[in-house]
DRENVEXVEX-842186 format. One line per 3 residues: number of its first residue (from 1); their letters; for each residue x, y, z of N, C-alpha, C, O. Coordinates in Angstrom, 1 decimal, m for minus. Layout:
BEGIN
NUM) a) X/Y/Z/X/Y/Z/X/Y/Z/X/Y/Z ~ ... $
//
This chain:
BEGIN
1) mal) 35.7/m55.1/m101.9/36.2/m56.3/m102.4/36.7/m57.2/m101.3/36.6/m58.4/m101.4 ~ 37.4/m56.6/m100.3/38.0/m57.4/m99.2/36.8/m58.1/m98.4/37.0/m59.2/m98.0 ~ 35.7/m57.4/m98.3/34.6/m58.1/m97.6/34.0/m59.2/m98.3/33.6/m60.2/m97.8 $
4) iil) 34.0/m59.1/m99.7/33.5/m60.2/m100.5/34.5/m61.4/m100.3/34.0/m62.6/m100.2 ~ 35.8/m61.2/m100.4/36.7/m62.3/m100.2/36.6/m62.9/m98.8/36.6/m64.1/m98.7 ~ 36.4/m62.0/m97.8/36.3/m62.5/m96.4/35.0/m63.4/m96.3/35.0/m64.5/m95.7 $
7) gis) 33.9/m62.9/m96.9/32.7/m63.7/m96.9/32.8/m65.0/m97.6/32.3/m66.0/m97.1 ~ 33.4/m65.0/m98.7/33.6/m66.3/m99.4/34.5/m67.2/m98.6/34.2/m68.4/m98.5 ~ 35.6/m66.7/m98.0/36.5/m67.5/m97.2/35.7/m68.1/m96.1/35.9/m69.3/m95.8 $
10) isv) 34.9/m67.3/m95.4/34.2/m67.9/m94.2/33.2/m68.9/m94.7/33.0/m69.9/m94.0 ~ 32.6/m68.7/m95.8/31.6/m69.7/m96.4/32.3/m71.0/m96.7/31.8/m72.1/m96.4 ~ 33.5/m70.9/m97.3/34.2/m72.1/m97.7/34.6/m72.9/m96.4/34.5/m74.1/m96.4 $
13) val) 35.1/m72.2/m95.4/35.5/m72.8/m94.1/34.3/m73.5/m93.5/34.4/m74.6/m93.0 ~ 33.2/m72.8/m93.5/32.0/m73.3/m92.9/31.5/m74.6/m93.6/31.1/m75.6/m93.0 ~ 31.6/m74.5/m94.9/31.2/m75.7/m95.8/32.1/m76.9/m95.5/31.6/m78.0/m95.4 $
16) lgf) 33.4/m76.6/m95.5/34.4/m77.7/m95.2/34.1/m78.3/m93.8/34.2/m79.5/m93.6 ~ 33.8/m77.5/m92.8/33.5/m78.0/m91.5/32.2/m78.8/m91.5/32.2/m79.8/m90.8 ~ 31.2/m78.4/m92.2/30.0/m79.1/m92.3/30.2/m80.5/m93.0/29.8/m81.5/m92.5 $
19) vgg) 31.0/m80.5/m94.1/31.3/m81.7/m94.8/32.1/m82.7/m93.9/31.8/m83.9/m93.8 ~ 33.1/m82.1/m93.2/34.0/m82.9/m92.4/33.2/m83.5/m91.2/33.4/m84.6/m90.8 ~ 32.3/m82.7/m90.7/31.5/m83.2/m89.5/30.4/m84.2/m89.9/30.2/m85.2/m89.2 $
22) cwr) 29.7/m84.0/m91.0/28.7/m84.9/m91.4/29.2/m86.2/m91.9/28.6/m87.3/m91.6 ~ 30.3/m86.2/m92.6/30.8/m87.5/m93.2/32.0/m88.0/m92.4/32.7/m88.9/m92.8 ~ 32.2/m87.4/m91.2/33.3/m87.8/m90.2/34.7/m88.0/m90.9/35.3/m89.0/m90.8 $
25) itw) 35.0/m86.9/m91.6/36.3/m86.9/m92.3/37.3/m86.2/m91.3/37.5/m85.0/m91.3 ~ 38.0/m87.1/m90.6/38.9/m86.6/m89.5/40.0/m85.7/m90.0/40.2/m84.7/m89.4 ~ 40.6/m86.1/m91.1/41.8/m85.3/m91.5/41.3/m83.9/m91.9/42.1/m82.9/m91.8 $
28) lll) 40.1/m83.7/m92.5/39.6/m82.4/m92.8/39.3/m81.6/m91.6/39.6/m80.4/m91.6 ~ 38.7/m82.2/m90.6/38.5/m81.5/m89.3/39.8/m81.0/m88.7/39.9/m79.9/m88.1 ~ 40.8/m81.9/m88.7/42.1/m81.6/m88.1/42.7/m80.4/m88.9/43.3/m79.5/m88.3 $
31) ylv) 42.6/m80.4/m90.2/43.1/m79.4/m91.0/42.4/m78.0/m90.7/43.1/m77.0/m90.6 ~ 41.1/m78.1/m90.5/40.4/m76.8/m90.2/40.8/m76.3/m88.8/41.0/m75.1/m88.6 ~ 41.0/m77.2/m87.8/41.5/m76.8/m86.5/42.9/m76.2/m86.6/43.1/m75.2/m86.0 $
34) ail) 43.7/m76.7/m87.4/45.1/m76.2/m87.6/45.0/m74.8/m88.2/45.7/m73.9/m87.8 ~ 44.1/m74.6/m89.2/43.9/m73.3/m89.8/43.4/m72.3/m88.8/43.9/m71.2/m88.7 ~ 42.4/m72.6/m88.0/41.9/m71.7/m87.0/42.9/m71.4/m85.9/43.0/m70.3/m85.5 $
37) fdh) 43.7/m72.4/m85.6/44.8/m72.2/m84.6/45.8/m71.2/m85.2/46.2/m70.3/m84.5 ~ 46.2/m71.4/m86.4/47.2/m70.5/m87.1/46.6/m69.1/m87.2/47.3/m68.1/m87.0 ~ 45.3/m69.0/m87.5/44.6/m67.7/m87.6/44.6/m67.0/m86.3/44.8/m65.8/m86.2 $
40) qqg) 44.4/m67.8/m85.2/44.3/m67.2/m83.9/45.7/m66.6/m83.4/45.7/m65.7/m82.6 ~ 46.8/m67.2/m84.0/48.1/m66.7/m83.6/48.3/m65.3/m84.0/49.2/m64.6/m83.5 ~ 47.6/m64.8/m85.0/47.7/m63.4/m85.4/47.1/m62.5/m84.5/47.3/m61.3/m84.6 $
43) fra) 46.3/m62.9/m83.5/45.6/m62.1/m82.5/46.5/m61.8/m81.3/46.6/m62.7/m80.5 ~ 47.2/m60.7/m81.3/48.0/m60.3/m80.2/47.3/m59.2/m79.4/46.5/m58.5/m79.9 ~ 47.6/m59.2/m78.1/46.9/m58.2/m77.2/47.6/m56.8/m77.2/47.1/m55.9/m76.7 $
46) ghp) 48.9/m56.7/m77.8/49.6/m55.5/m77.7/50.6/m55.5/m76.5/50.7/m56.5/m75.9 ~ 51.2/m54.4/m76.3/52.1/m54.3/m75.1/51.8/m53.0/m74.3/51.3/m52.0/m74.9 ~ 52.1/m53.0/m73.0/51.7/m51.8/m72.2/52.5/m50.6/m72.7/53.7/m50.7/m73.0 $
49) arg) 51.8/m49.5/m72.8/52.5/m48.2/m73.1/53.0/m47.6/m71.9/52.4/m47.6/m70.8 ~ 54.2/m47.0/m72.0/54.9/m46.4/m70.9/54.1/m45.3/m70.3/53.8/m44.3/m71.0 ~ 53.7/m45.4/m69.0/53.0/m44.3/m68.3/51.5/m44.2/m68.8/50.9/m43.2/m68.5 $
52) rty) 51.0/m45.2/m69.4/49.6/m45.1/m69.9/48.9/m46.4/m69.4/49.5/m47.4/m69.0 ~ 47.5/m46.3/m69.4/46.7/m47.4/m68.9/46.3/m48.4/m70.0/45.5/m49.3/m69.8 ~ 46.7/m48.1/m71.2/46.2/m48.9/m72.4/47.4/m49.7/m73.0/48.6/m49.5/m72.7 $
55) len) 47.0/m50.6/m73.9/48.0/m51.3/m74.7/48.2/m50.7/m76.0/47.3/m50.3/m76.7 ~ 49.5/m50.6/m76.4/49.8/m50.1/m77.8/50.1/m51.3/m78.7/50.7/m52.3/m78.2 ~ 49.8/m51.2/m79.9/50.1/m52.2/m80.9/51.1/m51.7/m81.9/51.2/m50.5/m82.2 $
58) eld) 51.9/m52.7/m82.4/52.8/m52.4/m83.5/52.5/m53.4/m84.6/51.9/m54.4/m84.4 ~ 52.9/m53.0/m85.8/52.6/m53.8/m87.0/53.3/m55.2/m86.8/52.7/m56.2/m87.3 ~ 54.4/m55.3/m86.1/55.0/m56.6/m85.9/54.2/m57.5/m85.0/54.5/m58.7/m85.0 $
61) dfs) 53.2/m57.0/m84.4/52.4/m57.8/m83.5/51.4/m58.7/m84.3/50.8/m59.6/m83.8 ~ 51.3/m58.5/m85.6/50.4/m59.1/m86.5/51.0/m60.0/m87.5/52.2/m59.8/m87.9 ~ 50.3/m60.9/m88.1/50.8/m61.9/m89.1/51.2/m61.1/m90.4/50.7/m60.0/m90.6 $
64) gwl) 52.1/m61.7/m91.1/52.5/m61.1/m92.4/51.4/m60.8/m93.3/51.4/m59.8/m94.0 ~ 50.4/m61.7/m93.4/49.2/m61.5/m94.3/48.5/m60.3/m93.9/48.1/m59.5/m94.8 ~ 48.2/m60.0/m92.6/47.5/m58.9/m92.2/48.3/m57.6/m92.4/47.8/m56.6/m92.8 $
67) rrm) 49.6/m57.7/m92.1/50.5/m56.5/m92.4/50.5/m56.1/m93.9/50.4/m54.9/m94.2 ~ 50.5/m57.1/m94.7/50.5/m56.8/m96.2/49.2/m56.1/m96.6/49.2/m55.4/m97.6 ~ 48.1/m56.4/m95.9/46.8/m55.8/m96.2/46.8/m54.3/m96.1/46.1/m53.6/m96.8 $
70) vas) 47.6/m53.8/m95.1/47.7/m52.4/m94.9/49.0/m51.7/m95.4/49.1/m50.5/m95.5 ~ 50.0/m52.6/m95.8/51.3/m52.0/m96.2/51.2/m51.5/m97.6/52.0/m50.6/m98.0 ~ 50.3/m52.0/m98.4/50.2/m51.5/m99.8/49.7/m50.0/m99.8/48.7/m49.7/m99.2 $
73) pnk) 50.5/m49.1/m100.4/50.1/m47.7/m100.4/48.7/m47.4/m101.0/48.0/m46.6/m100.4 ~ 48.4/m48.1/m102.0/47.0/m48.0/m102.6/45.9/m48.3/m101.6/45.0/m47.5/m101.4 ~ 46.1/m49.4/m100.9/45.0/m49.8/m100.0/45.0/m48.9/m98.8/44.0/m48.5/m98.3 $
76) wdr) 46.2/m48.6/m98.3/46.3/m47.7/m97.1/45.7/m46.3/m97.4/45.1/m45.7/m96.5 ~ 46.0/m45.8/m98.5/45.4/m44.5/m98.9/43.9/m44.5/m98.8/43.3/m43.5/m98.3 ~ 43.3/m45.5/m99.3/41.8/m45.6/m99.3/41.3/m45.8/m97.8/40.3/m45.2/m97.4 $
79) ira) 42.0/m46.6/m97.1/41.6/m46.8/m95.7/41.8/m45.5/m94.9/40.9/m45.1/m94.1 ~ 42.9/m44.9/m95.1/43.2/m43.6/m94.4/42.2/m42.6/m94.7/41.7/m41.8/m93.8 ~ 41.8/m42.5/m96.0/40.8/m41.5/m96.3/39.5/m41.8/m95.6/38.8/m40.8/m95.2 $
82) clk) 39.1/m43.0/m95.5/37.9/m43.4/m94.8/38.0/m43.0/m93.3/37.1/m42.5/m92.7 ~ 39.1/m43.4/m92.7/39.3/m43.1/m91.3/39.3/m41.5/m91.0/38.7/m41.1/m90.0 ~ 39.9/m40.8/m91.9/40.0/m39.3/m91.7/38.6/m38.7/m91.9/38.4/m37.6/m91.4 $
85) std) 37.7/m39.3/m92.7/36.4/m38.8/m92.9/35.5/m38.9/m91.7/34.4/m38.2/m91.7 ~ 35.9/m39.7/m90.7/35.1/m39.8/m89.5/35.4/m38.7/m88.5/36.4/m38.0/m88.7 ~ 34.7/m38.6/m87.4/34.9/m37.6/m86.4/35.5/m38.3/m85.1/35.4/m37.7/m84.0 $
88) mcs) 36.1/m39.5/m85.3/36.5/m40.2/m84.1/37.6/m39.5/m83.3/37.7/m39.6/m82.1 ~ 38.5/m38.7/m84.0/39.5/m38.0/m83.3/39.0/m36.7/m82.7/39.2/m36.3/m81.6 ~ 38.2/m35.9/m83.5/37.8/m34.6/m83.1/36.8/m34.8/m81.9/36.7/m33.9/m81.1 $
91) eln) 36.0/m35.9/m81.9/35.1/m36.1/m80.7/35.8/m36.2/m79.4/35.3/m36.0/m78.4 ~ 37.1/m36.7/m79.5/37.9/m36.8/m78.2/38.1/m35.5/m77.6/38.1/m35.4/m76.3 ~ 38.3/m34.4/m78.4/38.5/m33.1/m77.8/37.2/m32.6/m77.1/37.4/m31.8/m76.1 $
94) hry) 36.1/m33.0/m77.5/34.8/m32.6/m76.9/34.5/m33.4/m75.7/33.9/m32.9/m74.7 ~ 34.9/m34.6/m75.7/34.6/m35.5/m74.6/35.5/m35.4/m73.4/35.1/m35.6/m72.3 ~ 36.8/m35.2/m73.7/37.8/m35.2/m72.6/38.5/m33.8/m72.5/39.3/m33.5/m73.3 $
97) ria) 38.2/m33.1/m71.4/38.8/m31.8/m71.2/40.0/m31.9/m70.3/40.9/m31.0/m70.3 ~ 40.0/m32.9/m69.4/41.1/m33.0/m68.4/42.0/m34.2/m68.8/41.5/m35.3/m69.2 ~ 43.3/m34.0/m68.7/44.3/m35.1/m69.1/44.0/m36.4/m68.3/44.0/m37.5/m68.9 $
100) rdf) 43.7/m36.3/m67.0/43.4/m37.5/m66.2/42.3/m38.3/m66.8/42.3/m39.6/m66.9 ~ 41.2/m37.6/m67.2/40.0/m38.3/m67.8/40.4/m39.0/m69.1/40.0/m40.1/m69.4 ~ 41.2/m38.3/m69.9/41.6/m38.8/m71.2/42.5/m40.1/m71.0/42.2/m41.1/m71.7 $
103) fna) 43.5/m40.0/m70.2/44.4/m41.1/m70.0/43.7/m42.3/m69.3/44.2/m43.5/m69.5 ~ 42.6/m42.1/m68.6/41.9/m43.2/m68.0/40.7/m43.7/m68.9/40.0/m44.7/m68.5 ~ 40.5/m43.1/m70.0/39.4/m43.4/m70.9/39.6/m44.7/m71.6/40.8/m45.1/m71.8 $
106) rln) 38.6/m45.4/m72.0/38.7/m46.7/m72.7/38.4/m46.3/m74.2/37.3/m46.4/m74.7 ~ 39.5/m46.0/m74.9/39.4/m45.7/m76.3/39.5/m47.0/m77.1/40.0/m48.0/m76.6 ~ 39.1/m47.0/m78.4/39.4/m48.2/m79.2/40.8/m48.1/m79.8/41.4/m47.0/m79.7 $
109) siq) 41.3/m49.2/m80.3/42.7/m49.2/m80.7/43.0/m48.3/m81.9/44.1/m47.9/m82.1 ~ 42.0/m48.0/m82.7/42.2/m47.1/m83.8/42.4/m45.7/m83.3/43.3/m45.0/m83.8 ~ 41.6/m45.3/m82.3/41.8/m44.0/m81.7/43.2/m43.9/m81.0/43.9/m42.9/m81.2 $
112) ygc) 43.7/m44.9/m80.3/45.0/m44.9/m79.7/46.1/m44.8/m80.8/47.1/m44.1/m80.6 ~ 45.9/m45.5/m81.9/46.9/m45.5/m82.9/46.9/m44.3/m83.9/48.0/m43.9/m84.3 ~ 45.7/m43.8/m84.1/45.6/m42.7/m85.2/45.5/m41.3/m84.6/45.9/m40.3/m85.3 $
115) cmp) 44.9/m41.2/m83.4/44.5/m39.8/m82.9/45.6/m39.2/m82.0/45.4/m38.1/m81.6 ~ 46.6/m40.0/m81.6/47.6/m39.5/m80.6/48.9/m40.1/m81.0/49.0/m41.2/m81.6 ~ 50.0/m39.5/m80.6/51.3/m40.0/m80.9/51.6/m41.2/m79.9/51.1/m41.3/m78.8 $
118) pae) 52.5/m42.1/m80.4/52.8/m43.3/m79.5/53.4/m42.7/m78.2/54.1/m41.7/m78.2 ~ 53.2/m43.5/m77.1/53.7/m43.0/m75.8/55.2/m42.9/m75.7/55.7/m42.0/m75.1 ~ 55.9/m43.8/m76.4/57.4/m43.7/m76.3/58.0/m42.5/m76.9/59.2/m42.2/m76.7 $
121) cgy) 57.2/m41.7/m77.7/57.7/m40.5/m78.3/57.9/m39.4/m77.3/58.7/m38.5/m77.6 ~ 57.2/m39.4/m76.2/57.4/m38.4/m75.1/56.7/m37.1/m75.4/57.2/m36.1/m74.8 ~ 55.7/m37.1/m76.2/55.0/m35.8/m76.5/54.2/m35.4/m75.2/53.8/m36.3/m74.4 $
124) kyi) 54.1/m34.1/m74.9/53.4/m33.6/m73.8/51.9/m33.3/m74.1/51.7/m32.6/m75.1 ~ 51.0/m33.8/m73.4/49.6/m33.7/m73.6/49.1/m32.2/m73.4/49.5/m31.6/m72.4 ~ 48.4/m31.7/m74.4/47.7/m30.4/m74.3/46.2/m30.7/m74.3/45.5/m30.3/m73.4 $
127) npt) 45.8/m31.4/m75.4/44.4/m32.0/m75.4/44.5/m33.3/m76.2/45.6/m33.6/m76.7 ~ 43.4/m34.0/m76.4/43.5/m35.3/m77.0/44.2/m35.4/m78.4/44.7/m36.4/m78.7 ~ 44.1/m34.3/m79.1/44.7/m34.4/m80.5/45.7/m33.3/m80.7/46.1/m33.0/m81.8 $
130) ywl) 46.2/m32.7/m79.6/47.2/m31.6/m79.8/48.3/m31.9/m78.7/47.9/m31.9/m77.5 ~ 49.5/m32.1/m79.1/50.6/m32.5/m78.2/51.8/m31.7/m78.5/52.1/m31.4/m79.6 ~ 52.5/m31.3/m77.4/53.8/m30.6/m77.6/54.9/m31.5/m77.9/55.1/m32.6/m77.3 $
133) tpn) 55.7/m31.1/m78.9/56.8/m32.0/m79.4/57.9/m31.9/m78.5/58.4/m30.9/m78.0 ~ 58.5/m33.1/m78.1/59.6/m33.1/m77.2/60.9/m32.8/m78.0/60.9/m32.7/m79.2 ~ 62.0/m32.6/m77.3/63.3/m32.2/m77.9/63.8/m33.4/m78.8/64.4/m33.1/m79.9 $
136) nta) 63.6/m34.6/m78.4/64.1/m35.8/m79.1/62.9/m36.7/m79.5/62.3/m37.3/m78.7 ~ 62.7/m36.6/m80.8/61.6/m37.5/m81.4/62.1/m38.6/m82.2/61.4/m39.2/m83.0 ~ 63.4/m39.0/m82.0/64.0/m40.0/m82.8/63.8/m41.4/m82.4/64.4/m42.4/m82.9 $
139) arm) 62.8/m41.6/m81.4/62.6/m43.0/m80.9/62.2/m43.9/m82.1/62.7/m45.0/m82.1 ~ 61.3/m43.5/m82.9/60.9/m44.3/m84.1/60.2/m43.4/m85.1/59.9/m42.2/m84.8 ~ 60.0/m43.9/m86.3/59.5/m43.1/m87.4/58.1/m42.5/m87.1/57.8/m41.3/m87.5 $
142) dcl) 57.3/m43.2/m86.3/55.9/m42.6/m86.0/56.1/m41.3/m85.2/55.2/m40.5/m85.3 ~ 57.1/m41.2/m84.5/57.3/m39.9/m83.7/57.5/m38.8/m84.6/57.1/m37.7/m84.3 ~ 58.2/m39.0/m85.7/58.4/m37.9/m86.7/57.2/m37.7/m87.6/57.0/m36.6/m88.1 $
145) qws) 56.4/m38.7/m87.8/55.2/m38.5/m88.6/54.0/m37.9/m87.9/53.1/m37.5/m88.6 ~ 54.0/m37.8/m86.6/52.9/m37.2/m85.9/52.8/m35.8/m86.3/53.8/m35.1/m86.4 ~ 51.6/m35.3/m86.4/51.3/m33.9/m86.8/50.1/m33.4/m85.9/49.2/m34.1/m85.8 $
148) ndq) 50.2/m32.2/m85.5/49.1/m31.6/m84.7/48.0/m31.0/m85.7/47.0/m30.6/m85.3 ~ 48.3/m31.1/m87.0/47.3/m30.7/m88.0/46.2/m31.7/m87.8/46.4/m33.0/m88.0 ~ 45.0/m31.2/m87.6/43.8/m32.1/m87.3/43.4/m33.0/m88.4/42.7/m33.9/m88.3 $
151) kql) 43.9/m32.7/m89.6/43.6/m33.5/m90.8/44.7/m34.6/m91.0/44.5/m35.5/m91.8 ~ 45.8/m34.5/m90.3/46.9/m35.4/m90.4/47.1/m36.3/m89.2/47.0/m37.6/m89.3 ~ 47.2/m35.7/m88.0/47.5/m36.5/m86.8/48.5/m37.6/m87.0/49.6/m37.3/m87.4 $
154) cfh) 48.1/m38.8/m86.8/49.0/m39.9/m87.0/48.5/m40.9/m88.0/48.8/m42.1/m88.0 ~ 47.7/m40.4/m88.9/47.1/m41.3/m90.0/48.1/m41.8/m90.9/47.8/m42.8/m91.7 ~ 49.3/m41.3/m90.9/50.4/m41.9/m91.8/51.2/m42.8/m91.0/52.1/m43.5/m91.6 $
157) cds) 51.0/m43.0/m89.7/51.8/m43.8/m88.8/51.6/m45.3/m88.9/50.4/m45.7/m89.2 ~ 52.6/m46.0/m88.6/52.4/m47.5/m88.5/51.5/m47.8/m87.3/50.9/m48.8/m87.3 ~ 51.5/m47.0/m86.3/50.7/m47.2/m85.1/49.2/m47.1/m85.5/48.4/m47.8/m84.9 $
160) cka) 48.9/m46.3/m86.5/47.5/m46.2/m86.9/47.1/m47.5/m87.7/46.0/m48.1/m87.5 ~ 48.0/m48.0/m88.5/47.8/m49.3/m89.2/47.6/m50.4/m88.2/46.7/m51.2/m88.3 ~ 48.5/m50.4/m87.2/48.4/m51.5/m86.2/47.1/m51.4/m85.4/46.5/m52.4/m85.0 $
163) gll) 46.7/m50.1/m85.1/45.4/m49.9/m84.4/44.2/m50.5/m85.2/43.3/m51.1/m84.6 ~ 44.3/m50.2/m86.5/43.2/m50.8/m87.4/43.2/m52.3/m87.3/42.2/m52.9/m87.2 ~ 44.4/m52.9/m87.4/44.5/m54.3/m87.4/44.1/m54.9/m86.1/43.4/m56.0/m86.0 $
166) anl) 44.4/m54.2/m85.0/44.0/m54.7/m83.7/42.5/m54.7/m83.6/41.9/m55.6/m83.0 ~ 41.9/m53.6/m84.1/40.4/m53.5/m84.1/39.8/m54.6/m84.9/38.8/m55.3/m84.5 ~ 40.3/m54.9/m86.1/39.8/m55.9/m87.0/39.9/m57.3/m86.3/39.0/m58.1/m86.4 $
169) tke) 41.1/m57.6/m85.8/41.3/m58.9/m85.2/40.4/m59.1/m84.0/40.0/m60.2/m83.7 ~ 40.1/m58.0/m83.2/39.1/m58.1/m82.1/37.8/m58.5/m82.6/37.1/m59.4/m82.1 ~ 37.3/m57.9/m83.7/36.1/m58.2/m84.3/36.1/m59.6/m84.9/35.1/m60.4/m84.8 $
172) wri) 37.2/m60.0/m85.5/37.3/m61.4/m86.1/37.2/m62.4/m85.0/36.7/m63.5/m85.2 ~ 37.8/m62.1/m83.8/37.8/m63.1/m82.7/36.4/m63.3/m82.3/36.0/m64.5/m82.0 ~ 35.5/m62.3/m82.3/34.1/m62.4/m81.9/33.5/m63.3/m83.0/32.7/m64.2/m82.6 $
175) ldv) 33.8/m63.1/m84.2/33.2/m63.9/m85.3/33.7/m65.3/m85.2/32.9/m66.3/m85.5 ~ 35.0/m65.6/m84.9/35.5/m66.9/m84.7/34.7/m67.7/m83.6/34.3/m68.8/m83.7 ~ 34.4/m67.0/m82.5/33.6/m67.6/m81.4/32.2/m68.0/m81.9/31.7/m69.1/m81.6 $
178) vlt) 31.6/m67.1/m82.7/30.2/m67.4/m83.2/30.3/m68.6/m84.2/29.4/m69.4/m84.1 ~ 31.3/m68.6/m85.1/31.3/m69.7/m86.1/31.7/m71.0/m85.5/31.3/m72.0/m86.0 ~ 32.5/m71.0/m84.4/32.9/m72.3/m83.8/32.0/m72.8/m82.7/32.2/m73.8/m82.2 $
181) s) 31.0/m72.0/m82.4/30.1/m72.4/m81.3/29.1/m73.4/m81.8/28.2/m73.8/m81.1 $
//
């Protein structure tokens, strides 16, 4: 359903741009530029993770509209079931045997958010999806929600939701470039 709404929205924006361009309706073109600018403001790059080579994302990095899309328990349960059905986390265990290789790997934002605990939690690496719990995990709720159970990991965490949104916005940015070219 979300893809249908997205498709319709993109079609409407494209049609408005076509009408504004063909009939030189300046106010319509300015309105579309304002919408695209506002939309681009939702694309954040994340923040550096302590002691890691990648950027971590938080839900607050994204616009309220995007956060609401994953905040609904019904929607997130369906998304989480879909993410858990893939082998994206288990394949990390086969691909990276040495911690140095894993920490230097270029994983996608969903893998960073869902397959491992946030860096600030202070978990000790054993393998990509198994981490030793530190004495103090009170840094944030995601630290408490992390599980070494391979069917749970951090799929309940806000960092997983943020990783999904970061991945979506990256793909949308590519789509924006194509549509505005």
